[in-house]
C-alpha positions in Angstrom: 11.0 59.6 30.5 10.3 56.0 31.7 6.4 56.4 31.6 6.6 56.9 27.8 8.4 53.3 27.5 6.6 51.4 29.9 4.4 49.6 26.9 7.7 47.8 24.8 8.6 45.5 27.5 4.9 44.6 27.7 4.2 44.0 24.0 7.7 42.4 23.9 6.2 39.6 26.6 3.3 39.0 24.7 4.9 38.8 21.5 7.4 36.2 23.1 4.3 34.3 24.1 2.5 34.4 21.3 5.8 32.8 19.4 6.4 29.9 22.1 2.4 29.3 21.4 3.7 29.3 18.1 6.5 27.0 17.7 5.3 24.3 21.0 1.5 24.7 20.9 -1.5 22.9 19.4 -1.2 23.3 15.7 2.1 25.1 16.0 4.9 24.2 13.5 5.9 20.7 15.2 2.5 19.6 14.2 2.5 21.6 10.9 5.3 19.6 10.0 4.3 16.1 11.2 1.1 16.6 9.2 3.2 17.4 5.7 4.4 14.0 6.4 1.2 12.2 6.9 0.1 14.0 3.4 3.1 12.9 1.9 2.4 9.4 2.9 -1.1 9.7 1.7 0.0 10.8 -1.4 2.7 8.0 -2.0 -0.4 5.3 -0.9 -3.0 6.8 -3.3 -0.4 6.6 -6.4 0.1 2.8 -5.1 -3.4 2.5 -5.0 -3.9 4.2 -8.7 -1.7 2.2 -10.3 -3.5 -0.8 -8.9 -6.9 0.7 -10.0 -5.5 1.3 -13.3 -4.3 -2.3 -14.0 -7.7 -3.9 -12.5 -9.7 -1.6 -14.9 -7.5 -2.3 -17.8 -8.3 -6.3 -17.3 -11.7 -5.7 -16.9 -11.8 -3.9 -20.4 -9.3 -6.6 -21.4 -12.0 -9.0 -20.2 -15.0 -7.4 -21.4 -13.7 -6.8 -25.1 -11.5 -10.0 -25.9 -11.9 -13.6 -26.3 -8.3 -14.3 -25.6 -7.9 -12.8 -21.8 -11.5 -15.0 -21.0 -9.4 -18.4 -22.5 -6.3 -17.5 -20.8 -8.1 -17.0 -17.5 -10.2 -20.1 -18.0 -7.1 -22.4 -18.7 -4.8 -20.7 -15.9 -7.3 -20.5 -13.1 -9.9 -23.3 -13.9 -7.8 -25.8 -15.9 -10.3 -25.6 -18.7 -9.2 -26.9 -22.3 -10.7 -26.7 -25.5 -12.7 -29.3 -27.2 -10.5 -31.2 -29.0 -7.1 -30.6 -27.1 -5.7 -33.2 -24.8 -5.0 -32.6 -21.5 -1.6 -33.8 -19.9 -0.5 -33.2 -16.5 3.3 -33.5 -15.9 4.3 -35.1 -12.3 7.9 -34.9 -11.0 8.8 -37.6 -9.5 9.7 -37.5 -5.6 13.2 -37.8 -4.5 13.8 -40.5 -1.7 14.1 -38.4 0.9 11.0 -36.3 0.3 9.1 -39.7 0.3 10.7 -41.1 3.6 8.6 -39.2 6.0 5.7 -40.4 4.6 6.5 -44.1 4.6 7.9 -44.1 8.3 4.1 -42.1 9.4 2.3 -44.9 8.2 1.7 -47.6 10.6 2.9 -51.1 10.3 
């Protein structure tokens, strides 16, 4: 009777070894979990970059099609004005506390 059941413990041992490799080995359960987390992080990054690309595409389209966007950008970034307009620069007065270090640093 013992001869008939000898493969069972042997097969159970092989099964346990294979299960151990599945749970702890390379490409096992732990690696799959880490890979899922990496994929999710990449999906979030892709979504963020896609929003940025969409905004840039809309801005490019706006610059191609409309004069208003070009004018607004020229005014804000380049300080340009239209012919016949008068440019006024408003300068905030400096307080005495801000001016004091600059005056004390000047040579006598």
